[in-house]
mmJSON file of the N, C-alpha and C atoms, coordinates in Angstrom:
{"data_MODEL":{"atom_site":{
"group_PDB":["ATOM","ATOM","ATOM","ATOM","ATOM","ATOM","ATOM","ATOM","ATOM","ATOM","ATOM","ATOM","ATOM","ATOM","ATOM","ATOM","ATOM","ATOM","ATOM","ATOM","ATOM","ATOM","ATOM","ATOM","ATOM","ATOM","ATOM","ATOM","ATOM","ATOM","ATOM","ATOM","ATOM","ATOM","ATOM","ATOM","ATOM","ATOM","ATOM","ATOM","ATOM","ATOM","ATOM","ATOM","ATOM","ATOM","ATOM","ATOM","ATOM","ATOM","ATOM","ATOM","ATOM","ATOM","ATOM","ATOM","ATOM","ATOM","ATOM","ATOM","ATOM","ATOM","ATOM","ATOM","ATOM","ATOM","ATOM","ATOM","ATOM","ATOM","ATOM","ATOM","ATOM","ATOM","ATOM","ATOM","ATOM","ATOM","ATOM","ATOM","ATOM","ATOM","ATOM","ATOM","ATOM","ATOM","ATOM","ATOM","ATOM","ATOM","ATOM","ATOM","ATOM","ATOM","ATOM","ATOM","ATOM","ATOM","ATOM","ATOM","ATOM","ATOM","ATOM","ATOM","ATOM","ATOM","ATOM","ATOM","ATOM","ATOM","ATOM","ATOM","ATOM","ATOM","ATOM","ATOM","ATOM","ATOM","ATOM","ATOM","ATOM","ATOM","ATOM","ATOM","ATOM","ATOM","ATOM","ATOM","ATOM","ATOM","ATOM","ATOM","ATOM","ATOM","ATOM","ATOM","ATOM","ATOM","ATOM","ATOM","ATOM","ATOM","ATOM","ATOM","ATOM","ATOM","ATOM","ATOM","ATOM","ATOM","ATOM","ATOM","ATOM","ATOM","ATOM","ATOM","ATOM","ATOM","ATOM","ATOM","ATOM","ATOM","ATOM","ATOM","ATOM","ATOM","ATOM","ATOM","ATOM","ATOM","ATOM","ATOM","ATOM","ATOM","ATOM","ATOM","ATOM","ATOM","ATOM","ATOM","ATOM","ATOM","ATOM","ATOM","ATOM","ATOM","ATOM","ATOM","ATOM","ATOM","ATOM","ATOM","ATOM","ATOM","ATOM","ATOM","ATOM","ATOM","ATOM","ATOM","ATOM","ATOM","ATOM","ATOM","ATOM","ATOM","ATOM","ATOM","ATOM","ATOM","ATOM","ATOM","ATOM"],
"id":[1,2,3,4,5,6,7,8,9,10,11,12,13,14,15,16,17,18,19,20,21,22,23,24,25,26,27,28,29,30,31,32,33,34,35,36,37,38,39,40,41,42,43,44,45,46,47,48,49,50,51,52,53,54,55,56,57,58,59,60,61,62,63,64,65,66,67,68,69,70,71,72,73,74,75,76,77,78,79,80,81,82,83,84,85,86,87,88,89,90,91,92,93,94,95,96,97,98,99,100,101,102,103,104,105,106,107,108,109,110,111,112,113,114,115,116,117,118,119,120,121,122,123,124,125,126,127,128,129,130,131,132,133,134,135,136,137,138,139,140,141,142,143,144,145,146,147,148,149,150,151,152,153,154,155,156,157,158,159,160,161,162,163,164,165,166,167,168,169,170,171,172,173,174,175,176,177,178,179,180,181,182,183,184,185,186,187,188,189,190,191,192,193,194,195,196,197,198,199,200,201,202,203,204,205,206,207,208,209,210,211,212,213],
"type_symbol":["N","C","C","N","C","C","N","C","C","N","C","C","N","C","C","N","C","C","N","C","C","N","C","C","N","C","C","N","C","C","N","C","C","N","C","C","N","C","C","N","C","C","N","C","C","N","C","C","N","C","C","N","C","C","N","C","C","N","C","C","N","C","C","N","C","C","N","C","C","N","C","C","N","C","C","N","C","C","N","C","C","N","C","C","N","C","C","N","C","C","N","C","C","N","C","C","N","C","C","N","C","C","N","C","C","N","C","C","N","C","C","N","C","C","N","C","C","N","C","C","N","C","C","N","C","C","N","C","C","N","C","C","N","C","C","N","C","C","N","C","C","N","C","C","N","C","C","N","C","C","N","C","C","N","C","C","N","C","C","N","C","C","N","C","C","N","C","C","N","C","C","N","C","C","N","C","C","N","C","C","N","C","C","N","C","C","N","C","C","N","C","C","N","C","C","N","C","C","N","C","C","N","C","C","N","C","C","N","C","C","N","C","C"],
"label_atom_id":["N","CA","C","N","CA","C","N","CA","C","N","CA","C","N","CA","C","N","CA","C","N","CA","C","N","CA","C","N","CA","C","N","CA","C","N","CA","C","N","CA","C","N","CA","C","N","CA","C","N","CA","C","N","CA","C","N","CA","C","N","CA","C","N","CA","C","N","CA","C","N","CA","C","N","CA","C","N","CA","C","N","CA","C","N","CA","C","N","CA","C","N","CA","C","N","CA","C","N","CA","C","N","CA","C","N","CA","C","N","CA","C","N","CA","C","N","CA","C","N","CA","C","N","CA","C","N","CA","C","N","CA","C","N","CA","C","N","CA","C","N","CA","C","N","CA","C","N","CA","C","N","CA","C","N","CA","C","N","CA","C","N","CA","C","N","CA","C","N","CA","C","N","CA","C","N","CA","C","N","CA","C","N","CA","C","N","CA","C","N","CA","C","N","CA","C","N","CA","C","N","CA","C","N","CA","C","N","CA","C","N","CA","C","N","CA","C","N","CA","C","N","CA","C","N","CA","C","N","CA","C","N","CA","C","N","CA","C","N","CA","C","N","CA","C","N","CA","C"],
"label_alt_id":[null,null,null,null,null,null,null,null,null,null,null,null,null,null,null,null,null,null,null,null,null,null,null,null,null,null,null,null,null,null,null,null,null,null,null,null,null,null,null,null,null,null,null,null,null,null,null,null,null,null,null,null,null,null,null,null,null,null,null,null,null,null,null,null,null,null,null,null,null,null,null,null,null,null,null,null,null,null,null,null,null,null,null,null,null,null,null,null,null,null,null,null,null,null,null,null,null,null,null,null,null,null,null,null,null,null,null,null,null,null,null,null,null,null,null,null,null,null,null,null,null,null,null,null,null,null,null,null,null,null,null,null,null,null,null,null,null,null,null,null,null,null,null,null,null,null,null,null,null,null,null,null,null,null,null,null,null,null,null,null,null,null,null,null,null,null,null,null,null,null,null,null,null,null,null,null,null,null,null,null,null,null,null,null,null,null,null,null,null,null,null,null,null,null,null,null,null,null,null,null,null,null,null,null,null,null,null,null,null,null,null,null,null],
"label_comp_id":["MET","MET","MET","LEU","LEU","LEU","GLY","GLY","GLY","VAL","VAL","VAL","GLU","GLU","GLU","THR","THR","THR","ARG","ARG","ARG","PRO","PRO","PRO","CYS","CYS","CYS","VAL","VAL","VAL","PHE","PHE","PHE","ILE","ILE","ILE","ALA","ALA","ALA","ALA","ALA","ALA","ILE","ILE","ILE","ASP","ASP","ASP","GLU","GLU","GLU","ALA","ALA","ALA","GLY","GLY","GLY","ALA","ALA","ALA","THR","THR","THR","LEU","LEU","LEU","THR","THR","THR","THR","THR","THR","GLY","GLY","GLY","GLU","GLU","GLU","ARG","ARG","ARG","ILE","ILE","ILE","ALA","ALA","ALA","ALA","ALA","ALA","GLU","GLU","GLU","THR","THR","THR","VAL","VAL","VAL","VAL","VAL","VAL","TRP","TRP","TRP","CYS","CYS","CYS","ALA","ALA","ALA","GLY","GLY","GLY","MET","MET","MET","HIS","HIS","HIS","ALA","ALA","ALA","HIS","HIS","HIS","PRO","PRO","PRO","LEU","LEU","LEU","THR","THR","THR","GLY","GLY","GLY","ARG","ARG","ARG","PHE","PHE","PHE","PRO","PRO","PRO","VAL","VAL","VAL","GLU","GLU","GLU","ARG","ARG","ARG","ASP","ASP","ASP","ARG","ARG","ARG","PHE","PHE","PHE","GLY","GLY","GLY","ARG","ARG","ARG","LEU","LEU","LEU","SER","SER","SER","VAL","VAL","VAL","ASP","ASP","ASP","THR","THR","THR","PHE","PHE","PHE","LEU","LEU","LEU","LYS","LYS","LYS","VAL","VAL","VAL","LYS","LYS","LYS","GLY","GLY","GLY","PHE","PHE","PHE","ALA","ALA","ALA","ALA","ALA","ALA"],
"label_asym_id":["A","A","A","A","A","A","A","A","A","A","A","A","A","A","A","A","A","A","A","A","A","A","A","A","A","A","A","A","A","A","A","A","A","A","A","A","A","A","A","A","A","A","A","A","A","A","A","A","A","A","A","A","A","A","A","A","A","A","A","A","A","A","A","A","A","A","A","A","A","A","A","A","A","A","A","A","A","A","A","A","A","A","A","A","A","A","A","A","A","A","A","A","A","A","A","A","A","A","A","A","A","A","A","A","A","A","A","A","A","A","A","A","A","A","A","A","A","A","A","A","A","A","A","A","A","A","A","A","A","A","A","A","A","A","A","A","A","A","A","A","A","A","A","A","A","A","A","A","A","A","A","A","A","A","A","A","A","A","A","A","A","A","A","A","A","A","A","A","A","A","A","A","A","A","A","A","A","A","A","A","A","A","A","A","A","A","A","A","A","A","A","A","A","A","A","A","A","A","A","A","A","A","A","A","A","A","A","A","A","A","A","A","A"],
"label_entity_id":["1","1","1","1","1","1","1","1","1","1","1","1","1","1","1","1","1","1","1","1","1","1","1","1","1","1","1","1","1","1","1","1","1","1","1","1","1","1","1","1","1","1","1","1","1","1","1","1","1","1","1","1","1","1","1","1","1","1","1","1","1","1","1","1","1","1","1","1","1","1","1","1","1","1","1","1","1","1","1","1","1","1","1","1","1","1","1","1","1","1","1","1","1","1","1","1","1","1","1","1","1","1","1","1","1","1","1","1","1","1","1","1","1","1","1","1","1","1","1","1","1","1","1","1","1","1","1","1","1","1","1","1","1","1","1","1","1","1","1","1","1","1","1","1","1","1","1","1","1","1","1","1","1","1","1","1","1","1","1","1","1","1","1","1","1","1","1","1","1","1","1","1","1","1","1","1","1","1","1","1","1","1","1","1","1","1","1","1","1","1","1","1","1","1","1","1","1","1","1","1","1","1","1","1","1","1","1","1","1","1","1","1","1"],
"label_seq_id":[1,1,1,2,2,2,3,3,3,4,4,4,5,5,5,6,6,6,7,7,7,8,8,8,9,9,9,10,10,10,11,11,11,12,12,12,13,13,13,14,14,14,15,15,15,16,16,16,17,17,17,18,18,18,19,19,19,20,20,20,21,21,21,22,22,22,23,23,23,24,24,24,25,25,25,26,26,26,27,27,27,28,28,28,29,29,29,30,30,30,31,31,31,32,32,32,33,33,33,34,34,34,35,35,35,36,36,36,37,37,37,38,38,38,39,39,39,40,40,40,41,41,41,42,42,42,43,43,43,44,44,44,45,45,45,46,46,46,47,47,47,48,48,48,49,49,49,50,50,50,51,51,51,52,52,52,53,53,53,54,54,54,55,55,55,56,56,56,57,57,57,58,58,58,59,59,59,60,60,60,61,61,61,62,62,62,63,63,63,64,64,64,65,65,65,66,66,66,67,67,67,68,68,68,69,69,69,70,70,70,71,71,71],
"pdbx_PDB_ins_code":[null,null,null,null,null,null,null,null,null,null,null,null,null,null,null,null,null,null,null,null,null,null,null,null,null,null,null,null,null,null,null,null,null,null,null,null,null,null,null,null,null,null,null,null,null,null,null,null,null,null,null,null,null,null,null,null,null,null,null,null,null,null,null,null,null,null,null,null,null,null,null,null,null,null,null,null,null,null,null,null,null,null,null,null,null,null,null,null,null,null,null,null,null,null,null,null,null,null,null,null,null,null,null,null,null,null,null,null,null,null,null,null,null,null,null,null,null,null,null,null,null,null,null,null,null,null,null,null,null,null,null,null,null,null,null,null,null,null,null,null,null,null,null,null,null,null,null,null,null,null,null,null,null,null,null,null,null,null,null,null,null,null,null,null,null,null,null,null,null,null,null,null,null,null,null,null,null,null,null,null,null,null,null,null,null,null,null,null,null,null,null,null,null,null,null,null,null,null,null,null,null,null,null,null,null,null,null,null,null,null,null,null,null],
"Cartn_x":[35.906,35.182,34.399,35.031,34.291,34.486,35.132,35.323,36.449,37.319,38.42,39.629,40.201,41.393,42.579,43.755,44.917,45.813,46.547,47.468,48.777,49.695,50.986,51.722,52.361,53.17,52.388,51.077,50.226,49.612,49.658,49.165,48.117,47.382,46.358,47.043,46.812,47.369,46.424,45.111,44.103,42.742,41.983,40.618,39.699,38.504,37.484,36.132,35.068,33.752,33.292,33.996,33.562,34.481,35.516,36.396,37.822,38.712,40.117,40.945,42.088,43.009,44.294,44.752,45.923,47.193,48.352,49.61,49.922,49.214,49.376,48.557,47.743,46.866,45.488,45.332,43.993,43.001,41.793,40.729,39.794,39.431,38.444,37.273,36.163,34.941,34.273,33.655,32.943,31.814,30.703,29.603,29.853,30.627,30.961,32.441,33.165,34.575,34.732,35.336,35.616,37.106,37.665,39.113,39.402,40.174,40.552,42.062,42.549,43.987,44.328,45.532,45.966,45.922,46.533,46.664,45.836,45.321,44.531,43.083,42.225,40.773,40.274,39.151,38.498,38.145,38.226,37.87,36.477,35.575,34.203,34.145,35.135,35.137,35.215,35.718,35.757,34.407,33.339,32.024,31.389,31.988,31.505,32.02,31.174,31.597,32.088,33.093,33.649,35.182,35.77,37.241,37.776,38.878,39.505,40.987,41.609,43.038,43.856,45.183,46.047,45.95,45.378,45.153,43.757,42.936,41.543,40.585,41.015,40.14,39.162,37.956,36.946,37.084,36.824,36.825,35.424,35.359,34.08,33.995,32.756,32.573,32.504,32.181,32.143,31.055,30.088,29.036,29.316,30.544,30.998,30.23,29.676,29.045,30.11,30.022,31.026,30.846,31.941,31.878,31.668,30.762,30.454,29.522,28.95,28.009,26.649,25.61,24.298,23.522,23.242,22.564,21.05],
"Cartn_y":[186.795,186.377,185.116,183.953,182.721,182.267,183.104,182.737,181.759,181.552,180.627,181.391,180.896,181.524,180.569,181.072,180.239,180.538,179.549,179.757,179.055,179.8,179.175,178.68,177.55,176.932,176.493,176.351,175.857,174.544,173.52,172.2,171.688,170.684,170.063,169.002,169.108,168.136,166.99,167.297,166.324,166.737,165.732,165.954,164.983,165.505,164.647,165.099,164.503,164.794,166.216,166.98,168.351,169.422,169.024,170.038,169.607,170.562,170.3,171.11,170.522,171.232,171.444,172.695,173.038,172.838,172.806,172.647,173.81,174.936,176.103,175.922,174.885,174.676,175.26,176.067,176.643,175.57,175.684,174.737,175.436,174.723,175.204,174.264,174.76,173.951,173.826,172.73,172.483,171.46,171.68,170.731,169.609,169.95,168.954,169.059,167.972,167.95,167.151,167.72,167.031,167.026,165.851,165.72,165.406,166.238,166.099,166.0,164.842,164.667,163.735,163.783,162.893,163.646,163.005,163.668,163.046,161.876,161.209,161.156,161.433,161.406,159.983,159.838,158.523,158.035,156.762,156.217,156.56,156.843,157.21,158.435,159.324,160.544,160.209,159.007,158.612,158.381,158.315,158.168,159.454,160.56,161.839,162.089,162.368,162.569,164.024,164.398,165.755,165.662,166.751,166.832,166.746,166.018,165.931,166.312,166.639,166.967,165.712,165.819,164.641,163.753,164.211,163.422,162.84,163.093,162.606,163.46,164.634,165.523,166.264,166.479,167.207,168.703,169.528,170.98,171.388,172.231,172.721,174.21,174.709,176.145,176.628,177.852,178.4,177.81,177.092,176.414,174.917,174.505,173.121,172.206,172.802,172.056,171.639,170.436,169.939,170.706,171.337,172.096,171.147,171.55,170.751,169.625,169.474,168.394,168.991,168.673,169.127,168.047,168.344,167.338,167.338],
"Cartn_z":[130.582,129.387,129.696,129.873,130.153,131.628,132.404,133.818,134.051,133.096,133.259,133.746,134.771,135.368,135.291,134.846,134.818,136.009,136.446,137.598,137.294,136.659,136.288,137.511,137.35,138.425,139.634,139.522,140.553,140.069,140.86,140.444,141.352,140.912,141.741,142.622,143.914,144.844,145.124,145.115,145.41,144.822,144.414,143.911,144.625,145.034,145.639,145.107,145.676,145.173,145.466,146.253,146.578,145.978,145.231,144.607,144.533,144.469,144.293,145.352,145.713,146.593,145.778,145.753,144.997,145.812,145.144,145.844,146.776,146.562,147.428,148.731,148.79,149.938,149.765,148.693,148.44,147.981,148.432,148.115,147.125,146.077,145.08,145.189,145.731,145.838,144.509,144.256,142.989,143.217,142.549,142.577,141.628,140.528,139.535,139.216,139.2,138.89,137.619,136.575,135.312,135.142,135.11,134.939,133.51,132.842,131.459,131.411,131.097,131.039,129.899,129.478,128.384,127.052,126.078,124.816,123.7,123.925,122.876,123.302,122.33,122.592,122.732,123.366,123.484,122.084,121.835,120.515,120.062,120.995,120.684,119.792,119.866,119.012,117.555,117.264,115.835,115.171,116.01,115.428,114.964,115.285,114.777,113.404,112.418,111.057,110.839,111.659,111.558,111.6,111.35,111.381,112.844,113.044,114.331,114.17,115.291,115.196,115.225,115.265,115.171,116.379,117.448,118.672,118.753,117.691,117.665,118.38,118.82,119.59,118.654,119.152,118.394,118.69,117.694,117.88,118.358,119.373,119.873,119.905,119.964,120.014,121.481,121.698,123.069,123.928,123.261,124.01,124.147,123.758,123.819,122.866,121.79,120.743,119.737,119.282,118.284,117.011,116.554,115.277,114.142,113.201,112.024,112.205,113.4,113.646,113.996,113.202,113.428,114.216,115.432,116.311,116.034],
"occupancy":[1.0,1.0,1.0,1.0,1.0,1.0,1.0,1.0,1.0,1.0,1.0,1.0,1.0,1.0,1.0,1.0,1.0,1.0,1.0,1.0,1.0,1.0,1.0,1.0,1.0,1.0,1.0,1.0,1.0,1.0,1.0,1.0,1.0,1.0,1.0,1.0,1.0,1.0,1.0,1.0,1.0,1.0,1.0,1.0,1.0,1.0,1.0,1.0,1.0,1.0,1.0,1.0,1.0,1.0,1.0,1.0,1.0,1.0,1.0,1.0,1.0,1.0,1.0,1.0,1.0,1.0,1.0,1.0,1.0,1.0,1.0,1.0,1.0,1.0,1.0,1.0,1.0,1.0,1.0,1.0,1.0,1.0,1.0,1.0,1.0,1.0,1.0,1.0,1.0,1.0,1.0,1.0,1.0,1.0,1.0,1.0,1.0,1.0,1.0,1.0,1.0,1.0,1.0,1.0,1.0,1.0,1.0,1.0,1.0,1.0,1.0,1.0,1.0,1.0,1.0,1.0,1.0,1.0,1.0,1.0,1.0,1.0,1.0,1.0,1.0,1.0,1.0,1.0,1.0,1.0,1.0,1.0,1.0,1.0,1.0,1.0,1.0,1.0,1.0,1.0,1.0,1.0,1.0,1.0,1.0,1.0,1.0,1.0,1.0,1.0,1.0,1.0,1.0,1.0,1.0,1.0,1.0,1.0,1.0,1.0,1.0,1.0,1.0,1.0,1.0,1.0,1.0,1.0,1.0,1.0,1.0,1.0,1.0,1.0,1.0,1.0,1.0,1.0,1.0,1.0,1.0,1.0,1.0,1.0,1.0,1.0,1.0,1.0,1.0,1.0,1.0,1.0,1.0,1.0,1.0,1.0,1.0,1.0,1.0,1.0,1.0,1.0,1.0,1.0,1.0,1.0,1.0,1.0,1.0,1.0,1.0,1.0,1.0],
"B_iso_or_equiv":[0.0,0.0,0.0,0.0,0.0,0.0,0.0,0.0,0.0,0.0,0.0,0.0,0.0,0.0,0.0,0.0,0.0,0.0,0.0,0.0,0.0,0.0,0.0,0.0,0.0,0.0,0.0,0.0,0.0,0.0,0.0,0.0,0.0,0.0,0.0,0.0,0.0,0.0,0.0,0.0,0.0,0.0,0.0,0.0,0.0,0.0,0.0,0.0,0.0,0.0,0.0,0.0,0.0,0.0,0.0,0.0,0.0,0.0,0.0,0.0,0.0,0.0,0.0,0.0,0.0,0.0,0.0,0.0,0.0,0.0,0.0,0.0,0.0,0.0,0.0,0.0,0.0,0.0,0.0,0.0,0.0,0.0,0.0,0.0,0.0,0.0,0.0,0.0,0.0,0.0,0.0,0.0,0.0,0.0,0.0,0.0,0.0,0.0,0.0,0.0,0.0,0.0,0.0,0.0,0.0,0.0,0.0,0.0,0.0,0.0,0.0,0.0,0.0,0.0,0.0,0.0,0.0,0.0,0.0,0.0,0.0,0.0,0.0,0.0,0.0,0.0,0.0,0.0,0.0,0.0,0.0,0.0,0.0,0.0,0.0,0.0,0.0,0.0,0.0,0.0,0.0,0.0,0.0,0.0,0.0,0.0,0.0,0.0,0.0,0.0,0.0,0.0,0.0,0.0,0.0,0.0,0.0,0.0,0.0,0.0,0.0,0.0,0.0,0.0,0.0,0.0,0.0,0.0,0.0,0.0,0.0,0.0,0.0,0.0,0.0,0.0,0.0,0.0,0.0,0.0,0.0,0.0,0.0,0.0,0.0,0.0,0.0,0.0,0.0,0.0,0.0,0.0,0.0,0.0,0.0,0.0,0.0,0.0,0.0,0.0,0.0,0.0,0.0,0.0,0.0,0.0,0.0,0.0,0.0,0.0,0.0,0.0,0.0],
"pdbx_formal_charge":[null,null,null,null,null,null,null,null,null,null,null,null,null,null,null,null,null,null,null,null,null,null,null,null,null,null,null,null,null,null,null,null,null,null,null,null,null,null,null,null,null,null,null,null,null,null,null,null,null,null,null,null,null,null,null,null,null,null,null,null,null,null,null,null,null,null,null,null,null,null,null,null,null,null,null,null,null,null,null,null,null,null,null,null,null,null,null,null,null,null,null,null,null,null,null,null,null,null,null,null,null,null,null,null,null,null,null,null,null,null,null,null,null,null,null,null,null,null,null,null,null,null,null,null,null,null,null,null,null,null,null,null,null,null,null,null,null,null,null,null,null,null,null,null,null,null,null,null,null,null,null,null,null,null,null,null,null,null,null,null,null,null,null,null,null,null,null,null,null,null,null,null,null,null,null,null,null,null,null,null,null,null,null,null,null,null,null,null,null,null,null,null,null,null,null,null,null,null,null,null,null,null,null,null,null,null,null,null,null,null,null,null,null],
"auth_seq_id":[1,1,1,2,2,2,3,3,3,4,4,4,5,5,5,6,6,6,7,7,7,8,8,8,9,9,9,10,10,10,11,11,11,12,12,12,13,13,13,14,14,14,15,15,15,16,16,16,17,17,17,18,18,18,19,19,19,20,20,20,21,21,21,22,22,22,23,23,23,24,24,24,25,25,25,26,26,26,27,27,27,28,28,28,29,29,29,30,30,30,31,31,31,32,32,32,33,33,33,34,34,34,35,35,35,36,36,36,37,37,37,38,38,38,39,39,39,40,40,40,41,41,41,42,42,42,43,43,43,44,44,44,45,45,45,46,46,46,47,47,47,48,48,48,49,49,49,50,50,50,51,51,51,52,52,52,53,53,53,54,54,54,55,55,55,56,56,56,57,57,57,58,58,58,59,59,59,60,60,60,61,61,61,62,62,62,63,63,63,64,64,64,65,65,65,66,66,66,67,67,67,68,68,68,69,69,69,70,70,70,71,71,71],
"auth_comp_id":["MET","MET","MET","LEU","LEU","LEU","GLY","GLY","GLY","VAL","VAL","VAL","GLU","GLU","GLU","THR","THR","THR","ARG","ARG","ARG","PRO","PRO","PRO","CYS","CYS","CYS","VAL","VAL","VAL","PHE","PHE","PHE","ILE","ILE","ILE","ALA","ALA","ALA","ALA","ALA","ALA","ILE","ILE","ILE","ASP","ASP","ASP","GLU","GLU","GLU","ALA","ALA","ALA","GLY","GLY","GLY","ALA","ALA","ALA","THR","THR","THR","LEU","LEU","LEU","THR","THR","THR","THR","THR","THR","GLY","GLY","GLY","GLU","GLU","GLU","ARG","ARG","ARG","ILE","ILE","ILE","ALA","ALA","ALA","ALA","ALA","ALA","GLU","GLU","GLU","THR","THR","THR","VAL","VAL","VAL","VAL","VAL","VAL","TRP","TRP","TRP","CYS","CYS","CYS","ALA","ALA","ALA","GLY","GLY","GLY","MET","MET","MET","HIS","HIS","HIS","ALA","ALA","ALA","HIS","HIS","HIS","PRO","PRO","PRO","LEU","LEU","LEU","THR","THR","THR","GLY","GLY","GLY","ARG","ARG","ARG","PHE","PHE","PHE","PRO","PRO","PRO","VAL","VAL","VAL","GLU","GLU","GLU","ARG","ARG","ARG","ASP","ASP","ASP","ARG","ARG","ARG","PHE","PHE","PHE","GLY","GLY","GLY","ARG","ARG","ARG","LEU","LEU","LEU","SER","SER","SER","VAL","VAL","VAL","ASP","ASP","ASP","THR","THR","THR","PHE","PHE","PHE","LEU","LEU","LEU","LYS","LYS","LYS","VAL","VAL","VAL","LYS","LYS","LYS","GLY","GLY","GLY","PHE","PHE","PHE","ALA","ALA","ALA","ALA","ALA","ALA"],
"auth_asym_id":["A","A","A","A","A","A","A","A","A","A","A","A","A","A","A","A","A","A","A","A","A","A","A","A","A","A","A","A","A","A","A","A","A","A","A","A","A","A","A","A","A","A","A","A","A","A","A","A","A","A","A","A","A","A","A","A","A","A","A","A","A","A","A","A","A","A","A","A","A","A","A","A","A","A","A","A","A","A","A","A","A","A","A","A","A","A","A","A","A","A","A","A","A","A","A","A","A","A","A","A","A","A","A","A","A","A","A","A","A","A","A","A","A","A","A","A","A","A","A","A","A","A","A","A","A","A","A","A","A","A","A","A","A","A","A","A","A","A","A","A","A","A","A","A","A","A","A","A","A","A","A","A","A","A","A","A","A","A","A","A","A","A","A","A","A","A","A","A","A","A","A","A","A","A","A","A","A","A","A","A","A","A","A","A","A","A","A","A","A","A","A","A","A","A","A","A","A","A","A","A","A","A","A","A","A","A","A","A","A","A","A","A","A"],
"auth_atom_id":["N","CA","C","N","CA","C","N","CA","C","N","CA","C","N","CA","C","N","CA","C","N","CA","C","N","CA","C","N","CA","C","N","CA","C","N","CA","C","N","CA","C","N","CA","C","N","CA","C","N","CA","C","N","CA","C","N","CA","C","N","CA","C","N","CA","C","N","CA","C","N","CA","C","N","CA","C","N","CA","C","N","CA","C","N","CA","C","N","CA","C","N","CA","C","N","CA","C","N","CA","C","N","CA","C","N","CA","C","N","CA","C","N","CA","C","N","CA","C","N","CA","C","N","CA","C","N","CA","C","N","CA","C","N","CA","C","N","CA","C","N","CA","C","N","CA","C","N","CA","C","N","CA","C","N","CA","C","N","CA","C","N","CA","C","N","CA","C","N","CA","C","N","CA","C","N","CA","C","N","CA","C","N","CA","C","N","CA","C","N","CA","C","N","CA","C","N","CA","C","N","CA","C","N","CA","C","N","CA","C","N","CA","C","N","CA","C","N","CA","C","N","CA","C","N","CA","C","N","CA","C","N","CA","C","N","CA","C","N","CA","C","N","CA","C","N","CA","C"],
"pdbx_PDB_model_num":[1,1,1,1,1,1,1,1,1,1,1,1,1,1,1,1,1,1,1,1,1,1,1,1,1,1,1,1,1,1,1,1,1,1,1,1,1,1,1,1,1,1,1,1,1,1,1,1,1,1,1,1,1,1,1,1,1,1,1,1,1,1,1,1,1,1,1,1,1,1,1,1,1,1,1,1,1,1,1,1,1,1,1,1,1,1,1,1,1,1,1,1,1,1,1,1,1,1,1,1,1,1,1,1,1,1,1,1,1,1,1,1,1,1,1,1,1,1,1,1,1,1,1,1,1,1,1,1,1,1,1,1,1,1,1,1,1,1,1,1,1,1,1,1,1,1,1,1,1,1,1,1,1,1,1,1,1,1,1,1,1,1,1,1,1,1,1,1,1,1,1,1,1,1,1,1,1,1,1,1,1,1,1,1,1,1,1,1,1,1,1,1,1,1,1,1,1,1,1,1,1,1,1,1,1,1,1,1,1,1,1,1,1]
}}}
C-alpha cells in the first residue's frame, strides 16, 4: 500500500548519514533518515489551530498533511 514494512523483534543497531543497520546485520540504505522517537510532540505543534492527541501529536493524512489545517 504505502511501502511500509514492519519487522517484529528487529531493532535498529546503528544509524548514519547513509541509512540504518538492523540488529540482524541487515543494512537499509537511505538518502534521507528521519528519526521519530518519543511520546510527546514538539511544542511547536501547539501553534497549529487543530485538534491534537493527548501527547500533542498532530493527525495527518496519507500525504502527511495536517488534518484540519488549510495551508
